[in-house]
N, C-alpha and C positions, 0 to 999 in steps of 0.2 A: 397497682402497687400493693403487694401483700401486707406491708406493715401499716398501711393506712386503712383503718377500720371504721372511722367515723363517716357516716353516710353523706351528710351535707357537704363535707369537704370532697368526698369522692365525686359527687355530682359536679361541684364547681371546678374541679381540676381534671375532669375526664378528658377534655380536649387536649390539655397539656400533656397528660400521660400518654396519649395516642400520637403525639407529634414526633417527627423524625429527630428534632433536636434533643428531645428528652431521651429518646432511645439511644442516641449517640452518647449523651452524658452518662446514662446508666451503664452503658457498655464500657466507657472509659473508666469509670469508677470501679467497676468489677475487675477490669484488667489490672488496675493499680493495686487493688486489694490483694489479688492473687500474686502480685509481684512483691508483696510485703509492705506496701505503703500504709502508713497510719492515716486513717481518714476519720474525721469527726463530723457529726456524731457517729457512733457505731451504727451499722446498717439497721439493726433492729430498733433503733431509737430515732431514725430520721424524721418520722412523722408524729412523735410522741406529743408534742405541743398541740398539733391539730386534733389528735385523737382525744385529748383531754378537754377540748373546748369547741363545741359545734360552731359552724360558720355563723349561724343566726344569733349566737350569743356574743359575738365579737363586737366590742364598742370602739376599741382603739388598738392599733398595731404600732409598736415602737421597734424600729430596726436599728 
């Protein structure tokens, strides 16, 4: 993923990024964007939170 620059997250998520289900999801979202759908967050911000906080610094995740 081009927008994910933080190395510890890249390592943790590499298997997910290589999966067929992730490829299908990415393709679906790209088609929807091209058709004019509004998708949040914007493509360039999808991994902003992960880029700002390395995996080994995470203490709690609130969803």
